[in-house]
C-alpha positions, 0 to 999 in steps of 0.5 A: 869729725875724723882724725887719721892715725899717726905712727912714732918710731913704728908704734901707734901714737894716735888712733884713727878717731871718729866722733859724731858729736850730737846737738846740745852735746859737748864732748871732751877728750883727756889726753897729754899735750903732744896728742892735744896738739896732733889733734888740733893740727888735723882740723885744718879746715877754718871754714868748719872749726874754730881752734882755740889754742891754750895760751891764746894771746889778746890785744893788750892795749884795748879796753874790755869795751873796746875788744868787744866792740871790735869783735862785734864789727868784725863778725858783723853781729847785730848784738849791742855792746851794753847788752853783751857786757851784761851777758859776759858779766863784765860791767865792772871791767868795761873801761879796764885795759886788757893788759890790767886784768888779772890773769883769770880775767884776761883768759876769760876775756880771751875765751869770749872770742869763741862766742863770736866764732862763725864756725858751726865746730868750737875746738877749745885747748885747755879753756878752764885751766887759767880760770878762777871759780868765777870766770869759770861758771860765767864761761861754763854758762856761755858754753852751755849757750852755745851747745845749742847751736854749735858742736863743741869739743874741749881737750884737756888733760884735767878730768875735773876741767872735762866735768865741768861742761862736757856730756861724754868724756873720752881718754886718749893715751898710749892704750887707745881712745876710749870713752869714760864710764860716766853715770847719774849718781844715786844718793841712796845707794844700797848698802852692801850687807856685812856678810857679803863684804868679804866677797867683794871684788875691786872692778871700778874706782869711782870719783864724784862731782855734783850729780856725775859719777865717773868709774875708772878701771885702776890701771888707768889711775896715775896717782890720787890727790885729796884736798890735802894734796896727799898724793899716791902714785899707781905703783902703790895704789893697788896694794894699799891705798884702795883698802885704807883710803877708798870705799869701794863697791863692785860695779 
């Protein structure tokens, strides 16, 4: 998968990108709205790429069961409707019209079009943004199954959404295109001796989700938000936040 460079006002806005997506691997790119759109606009070969754009609409007057039946017929799949309704965890909503679903469930149903896509590569823009936790779990399970036979690229502006189901994550911004440092979490980290703590220098800031740790260079952090929605901007991060709120070890 290749993306050509693009310039604005004489400055490089989108660098040349070459992605090699291995089998059973989902890649995520964290970037802004403008760059997401430019990336998707370059994937014009609809025989190779299925594109799901954020906010994509659906047939509102159909019931969930009618929509799944329609997608099976259009794509000439052999699956039975009843089995797919179980697989999608939509038995209770089968007779509900799309327009009457909750916003999360409506987007979840729309995302299911990716399941029926014939293209070998799925490119999904903000697939988790509108989903509540239960629908996120269902869709992650489906993407995990799809990744066994398809290449999947997720474009998002949210790190947590990328961490949900991506094996490799890149950041694309004004500084270029580079991978995030993702490591397996080690619960029994070795404690730093008291006498050595004064000599520790900050090299990376880490965030943890389940069994994965992502390491950031301090300039990459725009702000930090706690569970209580306390935010600190980048300008004050280096001077005060690190020493007060984050326990940091040198990596």
